[in-house]
C-alpha positions in Angstrom: 95.9 239.0 135.2 95.0 242.2 137.0 97.7 244.0 139.0 98.0 243.3 142.7 96.9 246.2 145.0 99.6 248.4 146.4 100.8 247.1 149.8 99.6 249.4 152.5 102.2 250.7 155.0 100.7 249.6 158.3 101.3 252.1 161.0 98.5 251.0 163.3 96.1 248.0 163.7 93.1 247.7 161.5 89.8 248.9 163.0 86.6 246.9 162.6 83.2 248.5 162.1 79.8 247.6 160.6 80.0 247.1 156.9 78.1 249.9 155.0 76.5 249.6 151.6 79.1 251.7 149.9 81.8 249.3 151.2 80.3 246.4 149.3 82.2 246.7 146.0 85.5 246.8 147.9 84.5 243.8 150.1 83.4 241.9 147.1 86.7 242.3 145.3 88.6 241.3 148.4 86.4 238.2 148.7 87.3 237.1 145.2 91.0 238.0 145.3 91.5 236.3 148.7 89.9 233.0 147.8 91.3 233.1 144.2 94.8 233.7 145.6 94.6 230.9 148.1 93.4 228.5 145.5 96.0 229.6 143.0 93.8 230.8 140.2 95.6 232.5 137.3 93.3 235.5 137.7 92.2 235.6 141.4 89.5 238.2 140.6 87.6 235.6 138.7 86.8 233.4 141.7 83.1 232.8 141.8 82.8 235.3 139.0 79.1 235.0 138.4 78.1 234.4 142.0 77.4 237.0 144.7 78.1 236.3 148.4 78.8 239.8 149.7 75.8 241.9 148.5 73.3 239.1 149.1 74.4 238.5 152.7 74.6 242.2 153.6 71.1 242.7 152.3 69.9 239.7 154.2 71.1 241.0 157.5 73.4 244.1 157.7 73.5 243.7 161.5 75.8 240.7 161.0 78.2 242.2 158.5 81.6 243.7 159.5 84.4 245.3 157.7 88.1 245.9 158.6 89.4 249.3 157.8 93.1 250.3 157.5 94.4 253.8 156.6 90.9 254.6 155.3 90.5 251.6 153.1 88.4 248.4 153.5 90.8 245.5 153.7 88.6 242.6 154.8 85.1 241.6 155.8 83.1 238.9 157.7 79.4 237.9 157.8 77.4 236.3 160.6 74.3 234.3 159.7 71.4 233.8 162.2 69.5 230.5 161.9 67.8 230.8 165.3 69.7 228.5 167.7 72.3 227.8 165.0 74.7 230.5 163.7 77.7 230.4 161.4 80.0 233.0 159.9 81.7 233.6 156.6 83.0 234.3 154.1 85.8 235.8 156.2 88.3 237.4 153.8 91.3 239.7 154.1 93.4 241.3 151.4 96.2 238.8 150.5 99.0 241.5 150.9 97.8 241.9 154.5 97.6 238.2 155.6 99.2 237.1 158.9 98.8 240.6 160.5 95.9 239.7 162.9 93.1 241.2 160.8 91.1 238.0 160.6 91.2 237.7 164.4 89.9 241.3 164.7 87.0 240.4 162.3 86.1 237.4 164.4 85.6 239.4 167.7 82.5 241.3 166.7 80.9 238.2 165.2 81.3 236.3 168.5 79.7 239.3 170.2 76.9 239.2 167.7 76.2 235.5 168.3 76.1 236.3 172.1 73.6 239.1 171.5 71.4 236.9 169.3 71.5 234.1 171.9 72.9 231.6 169.4 73.4 228.3 171.1 75.5 226.4 168.5 77.9 228.3 166.2 80.2 227.1 163.4 81.9 227.6 160.1 83.1 225.9 156.9 86.8 225.9 156.1 89.5 224.2 154.1 90.2 220.8 155.7 93.8 220.7 154.4 94.7 224.1 155.9 96.2 223.8 159.4 96.5 227.6 159.4 92.7 228.1 159.1 91.9 225.3 161.6 94.4 226.7 164.1 92.9 230.3 163.8 89.4 229.2 164.5 90.4 226.9 167.4 91.7 230.0 169.2 88.0 231.1 169.3 86.7 227.7 170.6 85.7 226.1 167.3 86.7 222.5 166.8 86.7 220.4 163.5 84.2 217.6 163.2 83.0 215.7 160.1 83.8 216.7 156.6 81.2 218.5 154.5 80.8 217.7 150.8 79.6 220.4 148.4 78.0 218.1 145.7 76.4 218.6 142.3 74.5 216.6 139.7 73.3 217.3 136.2 69.7 218.2 136.0 67.7 215.5 134.2 64.1 214.5 133.8 63.0 212.6 136.9 59.7 211.3 138.2 57.5 214.3 139.0 56.6 215.0 142.6 54.1 217.4 144.0 55.7 220.6 145.3 54.9 224.3 145.6 56.8 227.5 146.3 56.8 230.2 149.0 56.2 232.9 146.4 53.0 231.2 145.4 51.5 231.6 148.8 48.8 234.3 149.0 49.8 237.5 150.9 47.5 236.5 153.7 49.0 233.0 153.8 52.6 233.9 154.1 52.7 234.3 157.9 51.2 230.8 158.3 53.7 229.5 155.7 56.6 230.9 157.7 55.1 229.4 160.9 54.9 226.0 159.2 58.6 226.3 158.1 59.7 227.2 161.6 57.8 224.2 163.1 59.5 221.9 160.6 63.0 223.2 161.3 62.4 223.2 165.1 61.4 219.5 164.8 64.7 218.8 163.1 66.7 220.7 165.7 65.4 222.7 168.6 65.4 226.4 167.8 66.6 226.0 164.2 64.9 228.8 162.1 65.8 229.6 158.5 62.9 232.0 157.9 65.5 234.8 157.4 66.9 232.9 154.4 63.4 232.3 153.0 62.6 236.0 153.2 66.0 237.1 151.8 65.5 234.8 148.8 62.0 236.1 148.3 62.8 239.9 148.8 66.0 239.9 146.7 64.5 237.6 144.0 67.4 235.2 144.4 65.5 232.1 143.6 62.7 230.2 145.4 61.9 228.2 148.5 60.5 224.8 147.6 57.7 223.5 149.8 56.8 219.8 150.1 53.3 219.2 151.7 51.8 215.9 152.8 49.6 214.4 155.4 48.1 217.9 156.2 51.4 219.5 157.1 54.7 220.7 155.7 57.0 217.7 155.2 60.0 219.4 153.6 61.4 222.7 152.5 64.4 223.8 150.5 65.8 227.4 150.1 67.3 227.6 146.7 69.4 230.3 144.9 69.1 230.3 141.1 71.5 231.6 138.5 73.9 234.6 138.3 74.2 237.3 140.9 73.1 234.9 143.7 75.1 232.4 145.7 74.5 229.9 142.9 76.2 231.5 139.9 75.7 230.8 136.2 73.8 227.7 135.2 73.3 226.5 138.8 70.4 225.9 141.2 72.0 225.9 144.6 70.2 224.5 147.7 71.5 226.6 150.6 69.3 224.7 153.1 66.9 221.8 152.7 65.3 219.5 155.3 62.4 217.2 155.9 60.4 216.6 159.0 61.6 213.7 161.2 59.1 210.9 160.4 58.8 207.3 159.4 58.9 208.4 155.7 61.8 210.9 156.2 64.1 209.0 153.8 61.4 208.9 151.1 60.5 212.6 151.7 64.1 213.6 151.4 64.3 211.9 148.0 61.2 213.7 146.9 62.6 217.0 148.2 65.8 216.5 146.1 63.6 215.7 143.0 61.5 218.9 143.7 64.7 221.0 143.7 65.7 219.4 140.5 62.2 220.3 139.2 62.8 223.9 140.1 66.2 223.8 138.3 64.5 222.4 135.1 61.8 225.1 135.4 64.5 227.8 135.5 66.5 226.1 132.7 69.5 225.6 135.0 71.6 222.5 134.1 73.3 221.8 137.4 71.9 221.2 140.9 74.3 222.0 143.8 73.9 221.1 147.5 76.1 220.5 150.6 75.8 217.8 153.2 77.8 217.1 156.3 79.0 213.5 156.4 77.8 213.2 159.9 74.4 213.0 158.4 75.4 209.7 156.9 71.9 208.6 155.6 71.3 212.0 153.8 74.8 211.8 152.3 74.1 208.3 150.9 70.7 209.4 149.6 72.4 212.2 147.7 75.0 209.8 146.2 72.2 207.5 145.2 70.4 210.4 143.5 73.5 211.1 141.3 75.2 213.8 143.3 79.0 213.8 143.2 81.5 215.9 145.3 82.9 219.0 143.8 84.5 220.4 146.9 85.2 219.0 150.3 85.8 220.9 153.5 85.4 220.6 157.2 82.9 222.3 159.5 84.1 223.5 162.9 81.7 223.8 165.8 81.4 225.7 169.1 80.7 224.0 171.4 82.3 220.8 170.1 79.0 218.9 169.8 77.0 217.2 167.1 74.4 219.9 166.6 72.0 218.7 163.9 74.7 216.6 162.2 73.1 213.4 163.3 73.1 210.2 161.2 69.3 210.2 161.1 68.9 213.9 160.0 67.8 214.3 156.4 69.2 217.7 155.9 71.3 219.5 153.3 73.1 222.8 153.9 76.2 224.8 153.3 78.0 227.0 155.9 80.4 228.6 153.4 
């Protein structure tokens, strides 16, 4: 087990500023040590050892990344994500030797300001359902717990083939139209929902692929997937960060096909496990995932501001993860 960092002698409050590229190694280590310590790992630095949440999110949108600095050292960070009318933040982490000193609250303030600047209508986060400390902190900022969210996985097996394509396969002169089709689909799911930043981040950083499911002359489903190490997936995993199908009579059938398409991508990349999250307020999607062989690995709660359903409706066939 690596040595714990020396406790800083705090003479004044931490200051919060935009996170810079040269801060990323420090922020990454704090992210791992903070979660590893909370979860009681023998070596906290090995939390999510093969996955990358800090570098990938900073590259996706540096405008939403903030660091806390104390005595010249980075001691925490937080990341805001812009999905159009929907926004969420995290991972929010602080060095364990500096917990309970108000640094997390300081890291929340600029994120709230960022959501206001973006015009985000519905904001949220994923946290530990069992931690009254975490829930209490976020309630101070107007976030309220709603349904549980299950982070689920299944072994990748051979399934019935479905027709699917990928964003990277679109010709250069067809990508703009492809992004418009994706935005039309997500807007049909929830007004203003837009995950094109995620699609472009995956494409530009070579993190994985966006699966596209076409039918009846239009885009019926999409899934933004991270694949393997140095992404949000980690070793041996294909991770669906966001997936949804167009509201329609065949939405349930299309959702099943989208899950199979993601499994097809995982097989193509030789990744033995498929991972995806689903809020249990989306009861039909949750049951479809159970029927497809997914089982819960981790369970948390999403907190929302305002305290409204957002897109977590029973009829919404959507998988996502706000961690």
